[in-house]
N, C-alpha and C positions, 0 to 999 in steps of 0.2 A: 337093089338086092342087098340084103344084109350079109356080111361075112360071118363066118362061124365065131369070130371073136366079138362081134357086136351083140348086144342084148336086145331082146324084144321089149323090155320094160323101159318105157320112156322116163321113168323116175329112178332108175338105178343109180344115177349120179347125183340125185337131189338129196341134200342133207335134210333129214326130218328131225325136228326138235334139236337144232344144232346148239343152242345155248345150253340146254340141259345136258346134252351129251358131252359138251366141252368142259363141263364143271363150273361154268359161270352160272351163278344162281342169284336168287333174290333173298333178302332177309327172310327168316323162317315164317313169320306171321304173314308177310306178303305172299310168299311162295305157296303156303297152304291155301290161301284164298284164291290165288291165280290158278293153281293146278286143279283144285276142286271145281272151280267154276268152268275151267276148260273141259274137264271130264264131263261135267253135266251138259254143257253146250254141245259137245261132240256126241255124247250118248243119247241125249233126248232130242234136242232141236235138230242136230245134224242128221240123225237117223230118220227123223220125220221128213226132212227135205228129200233125202234119198228115196224114201218110200213114195213121195209125191212124184219124183222123176220116173220111177218104175211104173207107177200107176197112170201117168199121163202120156202114154206112148202115142196116142192119137191127138194130142194137144200141144203142138210145137210152141205156141206162145206161152202157155203155162209152164212148160219145161224151161224155156228161156228165163222166165221170171224166177223160177225156183233156183236155177243155176246162179242167178245174180244174188238172190237171198243167201244162198250157201256161201258164195264168195264173201259177202258182207259178214256173215257169221265167222268165217275163217279169219278175216281181218280183225274182228272183235277179239277173237281168241288170241291171235298173234300179239295184239296190243296188250292184253292182260298178262300174257307170259313174259312180255318185256318189262312188266312192272308199271306200265303207264295206265292212265285213266282212259277208258275207251271213248272214242269220239262219237258224236251224235250219228245215228243210223243213216241219215241222209248224206253224210260225207264219206261213209265207209267204202263204197264202191269206187269213188273217184280216188281216194287215197290208196286203196289197194292197187288200182291200175297204175297209179303214178309211182308209188314207192315199193310195191310188192310186199312179200311176207319175209320175215327174218327169223322169228323165234319158233314158229310152227313148222315152217319149211322154207328153205332158201330158194325162193322163186321171185324173179323180178316181175314188174307189171306186164311187160309184153308176153312173157311166158304164161302168166295167169290168164291173159286174154285168150291165148291159144288153148290152154287147158280147159277153160270154161266155155269155149266155142263162142266167144263174144267178138263180134265184128268191131273193128276200130274205125272204119269209115264207111261211107255210103256204098261204094263199089263192093267192098267185102261183105257188107250186110246183105246186098242183093245176091251174092254168090254163096252165102252161108247155107250149109245143109241143115235145115231146121229139124231133120230127123235124128240129128246127132246130139248127144250130150257131151261131146268132146271127150276129154280124158277124166272127167269128173268122177265117175265111179271107181276108176283105177286109183286116182289120187286118194279118194276116200278110203279105200281098202288099205292103202299104204299107211295113211295117217293113223287109222285105228290099230293096225298091227304094230306100228312103231311107238304108240303111246306108252310112256313109261309108267304103266300101272294098268289095272283092269278097268275096262269101260263096261258098265252094266248095260244090258240090252233090254229096254222096256218093251220091245216088240216080241220077245220070247214069252212063253207061258210062265216062266219063273221070273219074268222081268221086274214085276213090282217088288218081289222079295229082294232081288239084286239091288234095285234102286234104294230101298230102305236100308239095306246093309251098308251100301256105299255112303249114304247120308250119316249113318251112325259112325262109320269109320272116319269120315271127314270131320265130324264133330269132335271125336277123340283127338284127331290131329290138331285141331284148333286149340283144344285144351293144352296139349303138349307144347304147342308153339306159343302159348300165352296170348292168343288172339280171340276176339269175340266171334262166335259162330253165328251171329245174327244174319249174315249174308246167306246162310243156308235156308232160312225160313221160307223164302219164295219157292225154293226147290221142293221143300217138304209139301207145300200147298199144291204144287203141280204134280206131285208123285201119285 
C-alpha cells in the first residue's frame, strides 16, 4: 500500500532529457541535427509504434515486437542526443538492455526491461503477462511532455501542416547554426 507521500507515477524520479536540462550540450550544428532528428523520430516513428500497440490489443506477439522496436528507437534517439553515431539496428536492443539510456532518460538496462515488459530469462518469459505493455505508454507520455520543444503530431487532422512547419523551422535552424540541412530530405519525403 502506498503512503500519501509516495507518488503513483513510476517515472516521477526519472530524469528526462538530463543532459539538455543540465546545460551540457552539443556544438550548435550537431545539436540542431540531433534534436531535429530526435523530434522527428519521436513524433512520426514513435507515435506510429504507439498506435500499433493500441491497435494490437488481441495480438500479444505483435505488441511485444512493437515494444522492442520502440525501445530500439529510443536507444537510437539517446545515441544521437549524446552526439554519437547511432549503432546498427541489430545491436540497439542488446546495447539498450546492457547500458540503458542516458540522454533521453536516466534509465538503466534492468529498468528498461521492466518498463518494456521484456522477460530477462526463460522463467520470467513464461510468467510474463502478454496482455500488458508494461509502462511503455506512460513513459511515452512523459517523454513527449518533457521534450524541450514542440512535437508535431502527424496523426491529427492538422498533422501534415504541423510536420511541414516543423521541417521549415528545422531548416532555418540549420542555416542559423551553419550546418547543411540535407539530413532533413528523407523526412520531407516521408511527410
